[in-house]
C-alpha positions, 0 to 999 in steps of 0.5 A, spaced: 666 464 562 673 463 563 679 469 563 686 471 567 688 479 569 695 480 568 697 487 570 703 486 565 705 484 558 711 481 561 707 476 564 706 472 558 710 474 552 713 468 552 706 465 549 706 469 542 710 470 537 707 475 534 701 481 537 695 484 532 696 491 535 688 495 536 691 503 535 685 506 540 685 506 546 691 501 546 696 505 543 694 512 543 687 516 543 688 520 537 693 526 540 698 522 545 701 515 546 697 512 552 702 510 558 707 505 557 704 504 550 711 506 546 715 502 551 711 496 551 712 496 543 719 498 543 720 492 549 716 487 545 719 489 538 727 488 542 724 480 543 723 479 536 716 480 536 712 481 529 708 487 530 701 488 526 697 494 526 689 492 525 685 498 525 677 501 524 680 507 522 678 510 515 685 511 512 689 507 508 694 503 511 700 507 510 697 514 512 696 510 519 703 508 519 706 515 517 702 518 524 705 514 528 711 517 529 707 524 532 704 520 536 712 517 539 712 510 536 717 508 530 713 504 525 720 500 522 717 497 529 711 494 524 712 489 519 705 494 516 698 495 517 691 492 515 686 498 516 678 498 514 680 504 510 684 500 505 680 494 504 674 499 503 677 502 498 680 496 494 673 494 494 670 500 492 676 501 486 672 494 484 666 495 485 665 501 482 672 505 480 674 502 474 666 501 470 666 503 463 662 503 458 663 501 449 666 508 446 662 512 441 666 513 437 663 510 431 668 505 430 665 500 436 672 499 438 674 501 445 671 502 451 670 509 454 671 510 463 665 512 467 666 516 473 661 513 479 659 518 484 658 517 492 654 521 498 661 521 502 660 522 509 667 523 511 672 528 515 673 536 514 680 534 514 682 535 507 689 530 508 685 524 510 679 524 505 683 525 499 688 520 501 682 515 501 679 517 496 685 516 492 685 508 493 677 508 490 678 509 483 674 513 477 669 515 483 667 522 484 663 525 490 657 529 489 652 533 495 646 531 490 642 524 491 639 523 485 646 523 482 649 518 486 651 511 485 652 509 492 654 512 499 661 511 503 660 513 511 667 514 512 668 519 517 662 523 520 664 531 520 661 533 512 658 530 506 663 533 501 662 535 495 666 534 488 668 541 487 673 541 492 674 548 495 668 545 500 663 551 500 659 546 497 660 541 504 654 539 507 656 540 515 653 534 519 653 539 525 654 536 533 655 529 530 661 527 533 659 530 539 651 528 541 650 523 535 645 528 533 642 526 526 638 531 524 642 533 519 643 526 517 637 522 517 634 526 511 640 525 507 639 517 509 632 516 507 633 519 501 639 515 500 634 510 502 629 510 497 634 510 492 636 503 494 643 505 494 648 501 498 653 504 502 659 501 503 662 503 511 670 504 511 669 505 519 666 500 522 667 504 530 661 506 534 665 510 539 671 513 539 674 515 547 679 521 545 683 526 549 680 529 555 676 522 556 671 525 550 666 520 548 666 521 540 661 517 535 664 514 528 661 513 521 659 505 524 653 509 527 651 512 520 652 505 517 648 502 523 642 508 522 642 507 515 640 498 515 635 501 521 631 504 516 632 498 511 639 501 507 644 496 504 651 496 507 657 493 506 663 493 512 670 493 512 674 492 518 673 488 525 670 485 527 670 481 521 675 475 520 678 476 513 681 482 516 684 478 522 686 472 517 690 478 513 693 480 519 695 472 520 698 472 513 702 478 513 705 476 520 707 469 518 705 466 523 702 460 526 695 462 529 696 459 535 702 464 536 698 470 535 695 474 540 690 480 539 690 486 543 684 491 542 680 495 547 673 494 545 668 487 546 665 488 540 669 489 534 677 487 537 675 481 542 669 479 538 673 478 532 679 474 535 675 470 538 672 468 530 678 468 528 681 463 533 687 467 536 688 469 543 685 476 544 687 481 550 682 485 553 685 493 555 680 495 560 682 502 560 679 504 553 672 504 550 669 501 555 672 504 561 665 507 563 662 500 564 664 498 569 661 497 576 666 501 580 670 507 580 677 505 577 683 510 575 687 509 569 691 503 569 687 500 576 684 493 574 677 493 574 674 487 580 674 480 577 665 481 578 665 487 574 669 484 569 665 478 569 658 482 569 661 487 562 663 480 559 656 476 560 653 482 558 656 483 552 657 475 550 665 476 549 670 473 553 678 475 552 682 471 554 687 476 557 685 482 561 690 488 563 689 495 564 694 499 560 697 495 553 704 496 558 711 490 559 
């Protein structure tokens, strides 16, 4: 177990030409930028460092970039974004959204598009789900498991109906606050009995929201479905292909690239598997897992770090309290 603690990215910036950046817990908390992060992005970009976002958000890549200005970041400082939502949408379109059948016009010519239907766990905000669904091809949502061809774990507020009005949506109760599966379990069990495959567009299990609130995420729904015996295909970190997509876009030698993240299970594990350096931010989702009472911006004691890394079986290259320069 070997890692180095740093207070500022100034200590290591000369070693790398590019950085792959996680969003939540590193750059922002969904509502505002985290201390030092906006300035750190500007400084790295001014030094000619290439920056790309790698996120388990279920939003398409362009949607993620479009949100940056309201959080204080200039999207022009990034060469792009790779999101689990973008990759999942591409997979759904290729697998379900381009299906067709032979025409029944009596002439035996041509093909007719087929609409595939999904049980769609998603967000209540209409903008984010529709941006994702537009990437999925000829796919329609349904709340009737008997009509469905597959399942999408994209968000965790509602199961969205097809009429677009929201009147027939199935609300998922307090799942985000308390991981309460009361509403979700019966739906998943029906899907499992029918053998419906699931696509998980956001494999995160939890996220830290403003006010140090822990919210439960779609990855837990996918995890529960697998525990029931269902089949699930995941997109996003820690899967190596998403890190490889970032490396292709950066066009840099992997030895000159570092990934910055706050999740040992998704960020650090993924970077280690991809063979690139990793920088673990302690002020993110693991902030409550240390055997100490550290304030934001404070480095946990080395013994506390070692205990957590040993417990989780993932060790980063570097450890920093915040994404700051």
